N, C-alpha and C positions, 0 to 999 in steps of 0.2 A: 486542346489549347494548351499550350507552354508557356509560362509566366517568365520572365526572365529576373535574374537574381537582381536586386536591392540591396544601397547597403543600407542595415538593418536601425543605425547611428539615427542614420537622416531621417529614414522612413517612419520612423519611433516618432519626432521630433515634429515631424510634420502630418503624422495622425492628430497632435494633439493643439494642433493651429495649423493658420491657412496653409495651404505650399510656399513658400519663397518663393517670390516674384524673381526668377532667373530666365527669363524667357528674353532671347535676342532680340524681339520682332520679326525674324526670317518671315512669316507667313505659311511658310510650309504645311502646315500643320491645314490651312485653310482654302487646300491645293485636291480637287477627285481624286477619288482614291482609287485604286481596284482589289479586290481580295479573291485570293489566291488559293490552293490548297493548304491544309494546316494550319489553319488563321491567319494567312503571311495575308500581307501590305503592299502593294503597288502604290506609288505615288504617282500622280499624271503630270501635262504638264498644263490642265486649266484649271484656273483660282479659284472657289468661288466666288458667286455675283455680290456678294457684299462683302470682300477684302476689297481693296484701299488700295491700288496701284502703287499710291505713292508712299502711303504712311506704312504701310503692311499692317493695318488692324482691322477690324472687323465697323464695318459701319451702321449694324445692327443688334451690338454685343447685347443690351440689354436684353434683348427679345428674340437672341438667335435661334432658340429650339422652336419657337411655333415660325418664324422666319424660314430654316434650313432646315429640312426632314435629315438624321441624320448627325445634326452639327454634336458634337458629347463636352461634355464638362470634363475639367482637367483633374484628374483625381489619381491617388497613388494606383490603384488599380491600372486604368486607360494606361499611364505610365510601367508599369509586366508589363503588361497585356504586351509590349509593339505596333499598337497601333498611332504611334506619335514616329515621326521621320528618324534615324540613327542620329543624324547633326544636330537632335533638340537639345538645345541646353537644359529642358528639365530632364531627362532622356541620362547626360553623359554628367548632371550634378547625381543624380537617384544612383544609379548605375557605376559605381567606381572597378568597377573590372574593363573599363568600354575607356580609349584612349580622349582627353578628353581637347573636346572640337568645338569649347565658344566662339574659339575668333572663326571659327567654321563662315566661306560663306556659302549659301544653298544656294 
């Protein structure tokens, strides 16, 4: 698995407290994923059954790990693994080598 470079200052600060809430609530991380060679992730067009289409929030957030197999908690490791879509604001926040896509619509 290839880990993506993260901004060391932001990563160190996040390791000392909860991750900052920079989520744009696009919901793309809750779409079905296909895993390809070399640990690549491709996002499909089908949202998780628990994603509210109006609010783009999880309807079972507190119990999501019990309700949906494969649902992952957001950690620095998950961000570095490239599991999140490239336009994810967590990904762009922690990886300054990428263009700032925070205003990008998914």
